[in-house]
C-alpha positions, 0 to 999 in steps of 0.5 A: 713094265710100268714105270714105278713110283719112287718116294725117297727115304726119310734118311735120304731126304735128311742127307743121313746117307751122303758123304760127310764133306757134302754136308759140310760143304752146305753148312759152309756155303750157308754160313757164307750166304752162297748158293750159286746156280751150278750145273753138276753132270753124272756120267757112266764109268763103263758102258751098260744099260741105265737104271735108277734114273726114275728113282733120281727124277723122284728124289729131284722132284722133292729137292729142287726148286720150283723154278730156276732149274733144269734137268735133263736125263737119258731114260730109264733102260737106255744104253750108255757108253763109257764117260757119257753123261747120263743126268744134267742138273742146273739149279741152285747148289744148295738145293741138290749139293747134299744129294750127290752121294745118293744120286751116284749110289742109286744110279751106279747100283741100279745100273750095275744090276740092270747091265748084268741082267742085260748081260745074262739075257744076252747069253741066254739067247731068248730063253727067258730069265727070272731074277731070284736075287732077292736073297742074296742082298740085304732086304732094304734094297731087294725089291730096287734090285729086282725092278732093275733086273726087269729093266735089264730084260729079266722077264720076271722077279721072284720078289713081292717088292720087285714086282710091284715096282715094275708092275709085274706079277711076282714068279717062282716055284716052291721053297725046299721047305715045302717039299720037305714038309709035304714029303713028295713032289709027285703025288 
């Protein structure tokens, strides 16, 4: 699997997806002309497989200043223990404070999907598993969900978007509609 090139959406970059108290905090700090260099640590609430870090790093590349910043992170696909620090950012607070909601959400959701896939793979004991989860999530997250499943160990995924992110070919069989339309699966 190749590491994808993520591009943060305008909704994330504008702060539209953040919790309001982060936006209010940034407004207050701007009004008071305060922008201290601060360190934030993001930790795992449970053990599992880390995923979403490449997307978070793409966001940080867009929002953090060129200098006066330090980022440390566990790698995509690494196992993480409960309460383990997976990301540490040191930079002027106003550069990243607005994005804590997005960072936490990306890591929580992607790591949850990757961890579930990893658990399925362990239970399958070597039998290949293909993710067909796209039909069960909102289409705007289907690609990231299936990419996360591949990070978690799935051998493939059904959605074109997920396969593109993971650098693999999409996998699947045929829909019921094709069988009904064709009238027969044998001849």
